[in-house]
N, C-alpha and C positions, 0 to 999 in steps of 0.2 A: 875586297879580301875574301879569299876561298874559304868555303866551310863545307866540312864533311858532316852529312846526316846519316845515321843508320835508322833505317826505318822498316817498312813491310809494304807489301803491294797495294794497300790501301791509299797511299800517299798519293794526293792529286797531282803533284808534280811529277812524279815517277809515271804515273798512268799518262800524262800529256807528253813526256819525252819519249815513251814507248810507241804513242800512236805516231810521233814524228820517224822513229826509227822503221816501225812497219810500213809507213810511206816510202821510205828510203829502199827497205828491202824489196818491196812490190816492185819497184823500177828494177832494181838489179838482178832479182831472181826470175823475172818473167814468169814463164810458164809453172815454174817449180814454186812458185810463192805459197800456193795453197798448201802443198804438203809441209814446207818450212813452217808457215803460219799455225798448222795444225799442233806443232810439237812446242809453241811458244807462248801457250795462255800464261797469263799472269796473276789469275786469281790464286789467293792462298799462298803465296811466296813470303815466307816469315824474314827473309835476310836480303835488305836492298839497300844499297847506297846510292844518295844523290848528292852531287856536289853542286854548290851555289858559289856564285859570284855575287857578293853582298847578298841580295834576296832573289836573284834569278837563278833558277834551275837551269845548269849547262852541261851535265852529264850524268850518266846513270849506270848501274849494273846490278845484277841479283845474282843469288846462288840458291841451290835448293839441294836437298841431300840425293846423292847418286848411290851410294852404298853405305855401309857403316863406317867406313874409312874415308871416303872422299865426297866432296861437294862438286856440283856442276854450276860452273859459271854461265849465266845467262843476261841476255838482255842488255848487253853492253852498248852503250850509244853516248855520242858527244855532238854538241849541235855543231852544225858545219863551220859557223864563224869562230868556234873556240877552239877547233881541231889544230893539233901542232903544238900546243902548249902544254903537254904532258897530263892533261886531265884523265886521260883513259888509264894511264899507269898509276894515277893516284886511286883511280876507283878499284882497279884490278888489286893493287896492294893492300887496299882496306877490305876488301873481300877476303883475300888470302889470310890477312890478319885474323879476321872475324872467325873464318875456318879454324885456323890453329887454335884461337881461343875455345872454340867449341870441340876442341881434341880430335879433329878429323886430320888425316896424314897427308892427303894430295887433295888437288883441284883437277877437275877434267873440263874440256870444254869443246864446243864443236864451231865452226866457222865456215864460210863459204870460199871456194877456192877464187871467187870473183871479188874477194875481198882483200888485197894484197896488204892494206895498211894495218888491217886486224891480225893478218899472219905474221906481220912484221913486229908488231906490239907484243904479240905472244911469245915470238922467238927471242925478242929483245929481253922479256921479263923471265926466261928460263924455262918456258914449256916445251916440251918435246913431242915430235908428232908420234901419235900412236895409231894403231889400226882403228879403222872407224868402229863405233860401238852402237849397241840398242838399234834404234829406227834408222841410223846412220849408215848401217852396213850395207854394202853394195850401192850407195847414194854416191854417184859420180863427182858431183860437185861440193862435196863435204870433206873437210880434214878436221881430224879430232887431235886434241893435244892434252897432256897432262903435266903435272909440275908438284914435286914433293914439296911440303909446307912444313913448318914448325919443326 
């Protein structure tokens, strides 16, 4: 049975999933990993979603305030053996719903060009490519998205 839990970055299951995400990204990003890793600290994130299958944590995502009207989606990850089952879509939708409940008008996010599955998820979920923002400006491997919510 799938269970969706709203929590924060102190959640031990979220921390464990993020460690696995970081290992995956270290391989994928190669020499650029240190740069991306510096932008992905998880301390003090108030809005985290963890998806469980029975009691096993299998997927996660988080968001933090980007501006007065937007939340930034961060730390999206699904365990490899659970991919292709729609869990990332569930996490993303829960984050969007939560952001809308908090009166935000849109979500923004960044992902890497070497992550075609993530890019596909965001496009399928209604996100539009936007110019790279913030620390991702002029970063060749980054692609940024936004979506109006609520």
